[in-house]
VEXKOL-854457 format. One record per residue (C-alpha): residue number from 0; chain; y negated, z, x. Coordinates in steps of 0.02 Angstrom, whole numbers, plus 50000, padded with zeros to 5 digits. Each point is the difference from the previous one (the first is absolute). Example, Ala and Ser with C-alpha at 12.3 -4.5 7.8 and 13.67 -1.06 7.14 Angstrom:
2
<r pos="0" unit="A" c2="50225" c3="50390" c1="50615"/>
<r pos="1" unit="A" c2="49828" c3="49967" c1="50069"/>
//
This chain:
138
<r pos="0" unit="A" c2="41319" c3="54993" c1="55946"/>
<r pos="1" unit="A" c2="50140" c3="50124" c1="50034"/>
<r pos="2" unit="A" c2="49985" c3="50135" c1="50130"/>
<r pos="3" unit="A" c2="50038" c3="49947" c1="50179"/>
<r pos="4" unit="A" c2="50029" c3="50096" c1="50159"/>
<r pos="5" unit="A" c2="49958" c3="49975" c1="50182"/>
<r pos="6" unit="A" c2="50125" c3="50034" c1="50137"/>
<r pos="7" unit="A" c2="49898" c3="50156" c1="50044"/>
<r pos="8" unit="A" c2="50010" c3="50061" c1="49819"/>
<r pos="9" unit="A" c2="50190" c3="49985" c1="49998"/>
<r pos="10" unit="A" c2="50021" c3="50073" c1="50174"/>
<r pos="11" unit="A" c2="49897" c3="50151" c1="49951"/>
<r pos="12" unit="A" c2="50084" c3="50025" c1="49831"/>
<r pos="13" unit="A" c2="50178" c3="49987" c1="50067"/>
<r pos="14" unit="A" c2="49965" c3="50080" c1="50169"/>
<r pos="15" unit="A" c2="50066" c3="49853" c1="50100"/>
<r pos="16" unit="A" c2="49917" c3="49892" c1="50131"/>
<r pos="17" unit="A" c2="49927" c3="49829" c1="49962"/>
<r pos="18" unit="A" c2="50128" c3="49935" c1="50125"/>
<r pos="19" unit="A" c2="50140" c3="50065" c1="49887"/>
<r pos="20" unit="A" c2="49926" c3="49908" c1="49852"/>
<r pos="21" unit="A" c2="49982" c3="49840" c1="50102"/>
<r pos="22" unit="A" c2="50183" c3="50019" c1="50051"/>
<r pos="23" unit="A" c2="50056" c3="50006" c1="49818"/>
<r pos="24" unit="A" c2="49891" c3="49847" c1="49970"/>
<r pos="25" unit="A" c2="50083" c3="49909" c1="50145"/>
<r pos="26" unit="A" c2="50170" c3="50045" c1="49926"/>
<r pos="27" unit="A" c2="49947" c3="49913" c1="49839"/>
<r pos="28" unit="A" c2="49993" c3="50157" c1="49895"/>
<r pos="29" unit="A" c2="49812" c3="50001" c1="49972"/>
<r pos="30" unit="A" c2="49896" c3="49847" c1="49961"/>
<r pos="31" unit="A" c2="49815" c3="50040" c1="50005"/>
<r pos="32" unit="A" c2="49868" c3="49871" c1="49960"/>
<r pos="33" unit="A" c2="49890" c3="49945" c1="50142"/>
<r pos="34" unit="A" c2="49813" c3="50002" c1="49984"/>
<r pos="35" unit="A" c2="49946" c3="49932" c1="50167"/>
<r pos="36" unit="A" c2="50077" c3="50116" c1="50128"/>
<r pos="37" unit="A" c2="50019" c3="50141" c1="49873"/>
<r pos="38" unit="A" c2="50163" c3="50044" c1="49915"/>
<r pos="39" unit="A" c2="49981" c3="50045" c1="49816"/>
<r pos="40" unit="A" c2="50148" c3="50091" c1="49922"/>
<r pos="41" unit="A" c2="50040" c3="49995" c1="49815"/>
<r pos="42" unit="A" c2="50063" c3="50144" c1="49893"/>
<r pos="43" unit="A" c2="50173" c3="49921" c1="50015"/>
<r pos="44" unit="A" c2="49987" c3="50008" c1="50191"/>
<r pos="45" unit="A" c2="49952" c3="50183" c1="49983"/>
<r pos="46" unit="A" c2="50153" c3="50037" c1="49892"/>
<r pos="47" unit="A" c2="50112" c3="49902" c1="50119"/>
<r pos="48" unit="A" c2="49935" c3="50102" c1="50148"/>
<r pos="49" unit="A" c2="50034" c3="50161" c1="49904"/>
<r pos="50" unit="A" c2="50178" c3="49940" c1="49965"/>
<r pos="51" unit="A" c2="50029" c3="49952" c1="50181"/>
<r pos="52" unit="A" c2="49944" c3="50171" c1="50061"/>
<r pos="53" unit="A" c2="50102" c3="50090" c1="49865"/>
<r pos="54" unit="A" c2="50153" c3="49899" c1="50051"/>
<r pos="55" unit="A" c2="49970" c3="50049" c1="50181"/>
<r pos="56" unit="A" c2="49992" c3="50185" c1="49952"/>
<r pos="57" unit="A" c2="50164" c3="49980" c1="49905"/>
<r pos="58" unit="A" c2="50084" c3="49926" c1="50153"/>
<r pos="59" unit="A" c2="50001" c3="49817" c1="49952"/>
<r pos="60" unit="A" c2="49982" c3="49867" c1="50133"/>
<r pos="61" unit="A" c2="49857" c3="49878" c1="49980"/>
<r pos="62" unit="A" c2="50126" c3="49865" c1="49952"/>
<r pos="63" unit="A" c2="50071" c3="50112" c1="49862"/>
<r pos="64" unit="A" c2="49827" c3="50042" c1="49936"/>
<r pos="65" unit="A" c2="49953" c3="49815" c1="49999"/>
<r pos="66" unit="A" c2="50159" c3="49956" c1="49904"/>
<r pos="67" unit="A" c2="49965" c3="50132" c1="49867"/>
<r pos="68" unit="A" c2="49817" c3="49953" c1="49982"/>
<r pos="69" unit="A" c2="50039" c3="49814" c1="49985"/>
<r pos="70" unit="A" c2="50124" c3="50035" c1="49859"/>
<r pos="71" unit="A" c2="49853" c3="50044" c1="49888"/>
<r pos="72" unit="A" c2="49957" c3="49815" c1="49986"/>
<r pos="73" unit="A" c2="50182" c3="49944" c1="49984"/>
<r pos="74" unit="A" c2="50068" c3="49943" c1="49831"/>
<r pos="75" unit="A" c2="50076" c3="50171" c1="49964"/>
<r pos="76" unit="A" c2="49828" c3="50078" c1="50033"/>
<r pos="77" unit="A" c2="49969" c3="50185" c1="50009"/>
<r pos="78" unit="A" c2="50168" c3="50044" c1="49921"/>
<r pos="79" unit="A" c2="50093" c3="49908" c1="50138"/>
<r pos="80" unit="A" c2="49887" c3="50078" c1="50130"/>
<r pos="81" unit="A" c2="50035" c3="50174" c1="49933"/>
<r pos="82" unit="A" c2="50189" c3="49972" c1="49997"/>
<r pos="83" unit="A" c2="49999" c3="49946" c1="50183"/>
<r pos="84" unit="A" c2="49887" c3="50145" c1="50045"/>
<r pos="85" unit="A" c2="50114" c3="50126" c1="49913"/>
<r pos="86" unit="A" c2="50150" c3="49932" c1="50097"/>
<r pos="87" unit="A" c2="49908" c3="50004" c1="50165"/>
<r pos="88" unit="A" c2="49936" c3="50176" c1="49967"/>
<r pos="89" unit="A" c2="50178" c3="50057" c1="49966"/>
<r pos="90" unit="A" c2="50057" c3="49922" c1="50164"/>
<r pos="91" unit="A" c2="49857" c3="50084" c1="50096"/>
<r pos="92" unit="A" c2="50038" c3="50166" c1="49916"/>
<r pos="93" unit="A" c2="50185" c3="49988" c1="50045"/>
<r pos="94" unit="A" c2="49954" c3="49963" c1="50181"/>
<r pos="95" unit="A" c2="49880" c3="50149" c1="50005"/>
<r pos="96" unit="A" c2="50131" c3="50114" c1="49923"/>
<r pos="97" unit="A" c2="50124" c3="49946" c1="50135"/>
<r pos="98" unit="A" c2="49869" c3="50036" c1="50134"/>
<r pos="99" unit="A" c2="49967" c3="50170" c1="49921"/>
<r pos="100" unit="A" c2="50186" c3="50042" c1="50003"/>
<r pos="101" unit="A" c2="50009" c3="49946" c1="50182"/>
<r pos="102" unit="A" c2="49847" c3="50104" c1="50043"/>
<r pos="103" unit="A" c2="50069" c3="50153" c1="49908"/>
<r pos="104" unit="A" c2="50166" c3="49981" c1="50092"/>
<r pos="105" unit="A" c2="49910" c3="49985" c1="50167"/>
<r pos="106" unit="A" c2="49894" c3="50154" c1="49962"/>
<r pos="107" unit="A" c2="50154" c3="50100" c1="49952"/>
<r pos="108" unit="A" c2="50085" c3="49950" c1="50163"/>
<r pos="109" unit="A" c2="49845" c3="50048" c1="50098"/>
<r pos="110" unit="A" c2="49991" c3="50169" c1="49912"/>
<r pos="111" unit="A" c2="50185" c3="50032" c1="50035"/>
<r pos="112" unit="A" c2="49983" c3="49952" c1="50183"/>
<r pos="113" unit="A" c2="49841" c3="50106" c1="50020"/>
<r pos="114" unit="A" c2="50091" c3="50150" c1="49925"/>
<r pos="115" unit="A" c2="50148" c3="49978" c1="50118"/>
<r pos="116" unit="A" c2="49881" c3="49985" c1="50148"/>
<r pos="117" unit="A" c2="49908" c3="50158" c1="49947"/>
<r pos="118" unit="A" c2="50165" c3="50094" c1="49980"/>
<r pos="119" unit="A" c2="50058" c3="49944" c1="50173"/>
<r pos="120" unit="A" c2="49833" c3="50048" c1="50077"/>
<r pos="121" unit="A" c2="50016" c3="50175" c1="49924"/>
<r pos="122" unit="A" c2="50176" c3="50014" c1="50073"/>
<r pos="123" unit="A" c2="49934" c3="49950" c1="50171"/>
<r pos="124" unit="A" c2="49853" c3="50120" c1="49990"/>
<r pos="125" unit="A" c2="50111" c3="50143" c1="49940"/>
<r pos="126" unit="A" c2="50123" c3="49961" c1="50141"/>
<r pos="127" unit="A" c2="49858" c3="50003" c1="50128"/>
<r pos="128" unit="A" c2="49938" c3="50167" c1="49932"/>
<r pos="129" unit="A" c2="50175" c3="50075" c1="50007"/>
<r pos="130" unit="A" c2="50022" c3="49941" c1="50180"/>
<r pos="131" unit="A" c2="49831" c3="50071" c1="50048"/>
<r pos="132" unit="A" c2="50041" c3="50165" c1="49915"/>
<r pos="133" unit="A" c2="50169" c3="50012" c1="50087"/>
<r pos="134" unit="A" c2="49920" c3="49961" c1="50167"/>
<r pos="135" unit="A" c2="49873" c3="50142" c1="49983"/>
<r pos="136" unit="A" c2="50133" c3="50128" c1="49949"/>
<r pos="137" unit="A" c2="50107" c3="49972" c1="50155"/>
//
């Protein structure tokens, strides 16, 4: 008999809650056997959970992760799955690069505005010192 996993085993290994695992099961992404009230997960379920969580870290929606995972069993198999994944990764990367450019632009604007504010504050402070100095010399 091949190795099996309980929901607690998977939750501990992947640092997720059992509720999270049950959610992926409800979404049709995991299909554990039932032994009475107990869920028994196969090595394939374990790999699928790892892929779901990796997809999440890479910014994929659950629907995107499900699409990619399901391609493994499609006629084009792993090669088709990898082609789709490569395309989706390129799209995610392009989106992140655009966000990075936007963030860098926003940071540059903030730096510029902060510098102008600091310069103006110095002018005001120097003007106040000059006025105070002139007032004490009179």
